[in-house]
Backbone as CSV, one residue per row, in Angstrom:
resi,resn,N_x,N_y,N_z,CA_x,CA_y,CA_z,C_x,C_y,C_z
1,MET,11.006,16.579,-33.465,10.900,17.116,-32.111,12.288,17.278,-31.519
2,LYS,12.380,18.229,-30.638,13.641,18.548,-29.989,13.746,17.829,-28.642
3,LEU,14.926,17.258,-28.345,15.191,16.664,-27.033,15.603,17.757,-26.064
4,GLU,15.045,17.705,-24.862,15.399,18.677,-23.827,15.957,17.920,-22.620
5,ARG,17.148,18.292,-22.205,17.783,17.653,-21.057,17.193,18.210,-19.765
6,ILE,16.853,17.310,-18.844,16.321,17.690,-17.541,17.463,17.594,-16.525
7,THR,17.659,18.635,-15.759,18.692,18.635,-14.726,18.072,18.970,-13.378
8,THR,18.705,18.501,-12.343,18.291,18.822,-10.974,19.483,19.442,-10.260
9,HIS,19.190,20.061,-9.134,20.260,20.650,-8.314,20.070,20.168,-6.896
10,PRO,20.971,19.380,-6.372,22.211,18.938,-7.014,21.940,17.866,-8.062
11,ASP,22.937,17.654,-8.917,22.845,16.630,-9.948,24.043,15.687,-9.817
12,PRO,23.911,14.638,-9.002,25.039,13.732,-8.817,25.367,12.905,-10.058
13,TYR,24.524,12.947,-11.096,24.780,12.179,-12.315,25.672,12.929,-13.298
14,GLU,25.793,14.229,-13.131,26.558,15.073,-14.045,27.962,14.536,-14.347
15,PRO,28.741,14.123,-13.345,30.098,13.645,-13.649,30.134,12.387,-14.524
16,PHE,29.027,11.673,-14.606,28.987,10.419,-15.353,28.381,10.571,-16.747
17,LEU,28.160,11.837,-17.164,27.619,12.145,-18.489,26.237,11.542,-18.693
18,LEU,25.426,11.566,-17.633,24.046,11.088,-17.679,23.110,12.268,-17.489
19,SER,21.942,12.177,-18.065,20.892,13.173,-17.831,19.952,12.638,-16.762
20,GLN,19.485,13.495,-15.892,18.456,13.092,-14.934,17.201,12.679,-15.680
21,GLY,16.970,13.332,-16.794,15.823,12.991,-17.613,15.926,13.648,-18.974
22,ILE,15.072,13.191,-19.875,14.968,13.763,-21.216,13.492,13.990,-21.503
23,ARG,13.197,15.176,-21.993,11.827,15.467,-22.428,11.787,15.425,-23.945
24,LEU,10.798,14.716,-24.473,10.556,14.636,-25.904,9.072,14.872,-26.109
25,GLY,8.716,16.031,-26.574,7.308,16.376,-26.726,6.608,16.331,-25.377
26,ASP,5.538,15.544,-25.281,4.772,15.427,-24.037,5.259,14.301,-23.137
27,LEU,6.359,13.650,-23.536,6.885,12.537,-22.747,8.141,12.952,-21.989
28,LEU,8.261,12.438,-20.790,9.414,12.692,-19.945,9.978,11.343,-19.522
29,PHE,11.245,11.109,-19.822,11.935,9.865,-19.486,12.923,10.170,-18.374
30,ILE,12.702,9.583,-17.191,13.544,9.868,-16.025,14.509,8.714,-15.802
31,SER,15.789,9.051,-15.678,16.819,8.053,-15.386,16.581,7.440,-14.018
32,GLY,17.177,6.275,-13.808,17.035,5.582,-12.539,17.420,6.452,-11.356
33,GLN,16.533,6.507,-10.379,16.752,7.294,-9.169,16.919,6.343,-7.993
34,ALA,18.050,6.428,-7.344,18.340,5.568,-6.202,18.151,6.356,-4.909
35,GLY,18.438,5.712,-3.804,18.282,6.343,-2.494,19.511,7.123,-2.095
36,TYR,19.897,8.093,-2.924,21.080,8.903,-2.626,20.680,10.253,-2.044
37,ALA,21.529,10.728,-1.131,21.344,12.039,-0.515,21.873,13.116,-1.468
38,ASP,21.707,14.374,-1.090,22.156,15.481,-1.933,23.641,15.422,-2.261
39,ASP,24.442,14.836,-1.374,25.883,14.748,-1.628,26.253,13.535,-2.478
40,GLY,25.254,12.753,-2.911,25.503,11.596,-3.758,25.703,10.296,-3.003
41,SER,25.812,10.361,-1.669,26.001,9.131,-0.894,24.661,8.451,-0.651
42,ILE,24.681,7.132,-0.541,23.465,6.372,-0.263,23.031,6.631,1.178
43,VAL,21.733,6.880,1.368,21.222,7.171,2.707,21.308,5.928,3.588
44,LYS,21.491,6.144,4.856,21.537,5.062,5.846,20.121,4.737,6.294
45,GLY,19.930,3.557,6.885,18.636,3.219,7.450,17.943,2.053,6.785
46,GLY,18.612,1.385,5.850,18.032,0.189,5.261,17.169,0.460,4.045
47,PHE,16.449,-0.584,3.636,15.685,-0.529,2.398,14.614,0.558,2.411
48,ARG,13.845,0.660,3.468,12.743,1.638,3.488,13.261,3.068,3.354
49,ALA,14.351,3.375,4.060,14.935,4.713,3.962,15.413,4.990,2.538
50,GLN,16.048,4.009,1.915,16.495,4.185,0.534,15.311,4.318,-0.417
51,GLY,14.261,3.540,-0.182,13.080,3.625,-1.027,12.407,4.985,-0.940
52,GLU,12.267,5.495,0.274,11.680,6.835,0.467,12.511,7.887,-0.255
53,GLN,13.838,7.777,-0.137,14.720,8.751,-0.789,14.675,8.606,-2.303
54,ALA,14.591,7.378,-2.795,14.497,7.164,-4.241,13.231,7.811,-4.795
55,PHE,12.114,7.678,-4.092,10.877,8.328,-4.538,10.987,9.846,-4.450
56,ALA,11.659,10.366,-3.417,11.876,11.819,-3.314,12.737,12.309,-4.481
57,ASN,13.765,11.540,-4.826,14.617,11.913,-5.952,13.851,11.822,-7.266
58,LEU,12.992,10.829,-7.400,12.150,10.712,-8.585,11.248,11.931,-8.708
59,GLN,10.618,12.316,-7.592,9.750,13.497,-7.612,10.533,14.754,-7.999
60,ARG,11.752,14.894,-7.485,12.568,16.073,-7.815,12.877,16.102,-9.313
61,ALA,13.246,14.956,-9.893,13.550,14.901,-11.321,12.295,15.186,-12.157
62,LEU,11.159,14.614,-11.753,9.907,14.882,-12.457,9.554,16.366,-12.396
63,SER,9.681,16.962,-11.227,9.383,18.391,-11.062,10.278,19.249,-11.944
64,ALA,11.547,18.894,-12.020,12.481,19.643,-12.865,12.060,19.585,-14.327
65,GLY,11.375,18.523,-14.703,10.887,18.378,-16.076,9.480,18.888,-16.284
66,GLY,8.849,19.420,-15.235,7.498,19.960,-15.357,6.399,18.941,-15.152
67,ALA,6.714,17.835,-14.496,5.726,16.781,-14.263,5.665,16.468,-12.772
68,SER,4.928,15.414,-12.422,4.804,15.002,-11.027,4.593,13.495,-10.975
69,LEU,4.518,12.956,-9.786,4.244,11.527,-9.640,2.899,11.149,-10.261
70,LYS,1.941,12.071,-10.277,0.640,11.803,-10.890,0.741,11.663,-12.401
71,SER,1.841,12.155,-12.990,2.052,12.098,-14.433,2.703,10.803,-14.888
72,VAL,3.168,9.982,-13.946,3.913,8.774,-14.282,2.973,7.719,-14.863
73,VAL,3.353,7.191,-16.027,2.561,6.144,-16.665,3.261,4.789,-16.628
74,LYS,4.591,4.783,-16.407,5.357,3.530,-16.378,6.569,3.705,-15.476
75,VAL,6.796,2.727,-14.605,8.015,2.690,-13.800,8.662,1.331,-13.939
76,THR,9.963,1.335,-13.805,10.724,0.103,-13.657,11.485,0.245,-12.354
77,ILE,11.293,-0.715,-11.465,11.926,-0.680,-10.151,12.902,-1.844,-10.062
78,PHE,14.144,-1.501,-9.812,15.205,-2.494,-9.684,15.512,-2.700,-8.207
79,LEU,15.508,-3.956,-7.774,15.813,-4.314,-6.384,17.010,-5.259,-6.362
80,THR,17.806,-5.167,-5.327,18.891,-6.137,-5.186,18.450,-7.350,-4.381
81,ASP,17.229,-7.291,-3.826,16.708,-8.430,-3.062,15.181,-8.424,-3.161
82,MET,14.618,-9.403,-3.845,13.169,-9.458,-4.055,12.403,-9.650,-2.751
83,SER,13.077,-9.981,-1.669,12.375,-10.081,-0.382,11.870,-8.710,0.069
84,ASP,12.314,-7.623,-0.581,11.825,-6.272,-0.275,10.570,-5.915,-1.071
85,PHE,10.019,-6.876,-1.814,8.864,-6.631,-2.675,7.688,-5.998,-1.914
86,ASN,7.351,-6.526,-0.738,6.214,-5.979,0.019,6.445,-4.527,0.416
87,GLU,7.689,-4.164,0.690,8.007,-2.758,0.987,7.773,-1.891,-0.247
88,VAL,8.092,-2.435,-1.420,7.864,-1.700,-2.665,6.368,-1.458,-2.850
89,VAL,5.557,-2.447,-2.570,4.100,-2.281,-2.680,3.641,-1.158,-1.749
90,GLU,4.162,-1.113,-0.537,3.798,-0.046,0.405,4.253,1.324,-0.108
91,LEU,5.442,1.396,-0.667,5.936,2.660,-1.228,5.064,3.099,-2.404
92,ARG,4.694,2.155,-3.265,3.810,2.491,-4.391,2.466,3.014,-3.880
93,ARG,1.939,2.387,-2.835,0.663,2.819,-2.251,0.779,4.251,-1.716
94,LYS,1.916,4.574,-1.130,2.130,5.908,-0.555,2.306,6.979,-1.635
95,TYR,3.042,6.673,-2.699,3.440,7.706,-3.657,2.616,7.743,-4.942
96,PHE,1.908,6.692,-5.275,1.084,6.678,-6.477,-0.377,6.511,-6.097
97,SER,-1.262,6.871,-7.020,-2.694,6.673,-6.789,-3.310,6.110,-8.074
98,ALA,-4.525,5.618,-7.951,-5.216,5.017,-9.091,-5.490,6.078,-10.150
99,PRO,-5.389,5.748,-11.397,-4.926,4.467,-11.912,-3.405,4.374,-11.750
100,TYR,-2.958,3.323,-11.126,-1.537,3.153,-10.845,-0.759,2.987,-12.148
101,PRO,0.501,3.474,-12.171,1.282,3.319,-13.395,1.616,1.857,-13.681
102,ALA,1.825,1.568,-14.949,2.349,0.261,-15.322,3.696,0.112,-14.627
103,ASP,4.067,-1.122,-14.292,5.246,-1.315,-13.453,5.933,-2.627,-13.786
104,THR,7.234,-2.590,-13.788,8.046,-3.793,-13.863,8.979,-3.758,-12.668
105,ILE,9.021,-4.843,-11.908,9.929,-4.946,-10.765,10.904,-6.069,-11.072
106,VAL,12.181,-5.744,-10.995,13.228,-6.669,-11.401,14.253,-6.800,-10.278
107,GLU,14.644,-8.036,-9.983,15.751,-8.241,-9.065,17.040,-8.299,-9.878
108,VAL,18.026,-7.528,-9.435,19.322,-7.489,-10.105,20.415,-7.874,-9.117
109,LYS,21.528,-8.312,-9.644,22.644,-8.714,-8.795,23.226,-7.514,-8.046
110,ALA,23.321,-6.384,-8.730,23.888,-5.178,-8.116,23.418,-3.951,-8.881
111,LEU,23.472,-2.804,-8.197,23.204,-1.521,-8.828,24.541,-0.785,-8.960
112,TYR,24.502,0.507,-9.203,25.729,1.244,-9.516,26.735,1.332,-8.369
113,THR,26.274,1.080,-7.157,27.158,1.021,-6.008,26.657,-0.097,-5.100
114,ALA,27.557,-0.740,-4.415,27.190,-1.904,-3.595,26.170,-1.570,-2.513
115,GLU,26.120,-0.320,-2.052,25.204,0.066,-0.978,23.764,0.260,-1.463
116,ALA,23.584,0.517,-2.749,22.247,0.797,-3.286,21.403,-0.474,-3.320
117,MET,20.162,-0.368,-2.828,19.246,-1.501,-2.765,18.051,-1.356,-3.701
118,ILE,17.797,-0.117,-4.192,16.646,0.158,-5.047,16.998,1.278,-6.007
119,GLU,16.443,1.178,-7.218,16.565,2.236,-8.212,15.274,2.249,-9.014
120,ILE,14.765,3.451,-9.298,13.476,3.597,-9.979,13.642,4.490,-11.198
121,GLU,13.241,3.985,-12.368,13.190,4.820,-13.562,11.727,4.982,-13.955
122,ALA,11.426,6.064,-14.663,10.021,6.341,-14.955,9.839,7.010,-16.309
123,VAL,8.644,6.817,-16.844,8.171,7.545,-18.011,6.920,8.290,-17.560
124,ALA,6.876,9.576,-17.865,5.727,10.394,-17.478,5.195,11.133,-18.702
125,VAL,3.922,11.480,-18.631,3.275,12.294,-19.649,3.041,13.659,-19.016
126,MET,3.385,14.691,-19.741,3.235,16.044,-19.208,1.771,16.285,-18.810
127,SER,1.578,17.009,-17.738,0.254,17.226,-17.172,-0.750,17.774,-18.183
128,ALA,-0.321,18.704,-19.013,-1.232,19.290,-19.996,-1.740,18.218,-20.964
129,ALA,-0.879,17.303,-21.347,-1.285,16.236,-22.264,-2.291,15.305,-21.595
130,LEU,-2.143,15.084,-20.289,-3.103,14.247,-19.559,-4.474,14.910,-19.519
131,GLU,-4.481,16.221,-19.326,-5.744,16.960,-19.254,-6.463,16.983,-20.597
132,ASP,-5.685,16.985,-21.704,-6.275,17.010,-23.049,-6.967,15.691,-23.388
133,GLY,-6.495,14.565,-22.756,-7.016,13.245,-23.090,-8.262,12.985,-22.357
């Protein structure tokens, strides 16, 4: 199978030699999406604002690969403070629906920049493959 690089516009990961995502057959692997604005800066407004933006960035990367939040089968959510766990549950309730994707939530010491509080990576199955099953 051929690997296909997924890009978004804007693509703040480009200078770091990272792909927003990789498609392999019916699977889409999305790199960690943080709460960054189009210019690459972390959005202001605290954890909830960053979480909303991280999910918006995740949706943009999924769309660029031909998928959607409904296609997500696995997410890993990195937090810099586990006290934000309940906010993550609320964000999951808003952006995902049953059957909810498998999920791992991990507290880390830091993300790629000191201002980032959340980062979400995902694995999705292309919509056509979901319909075939």
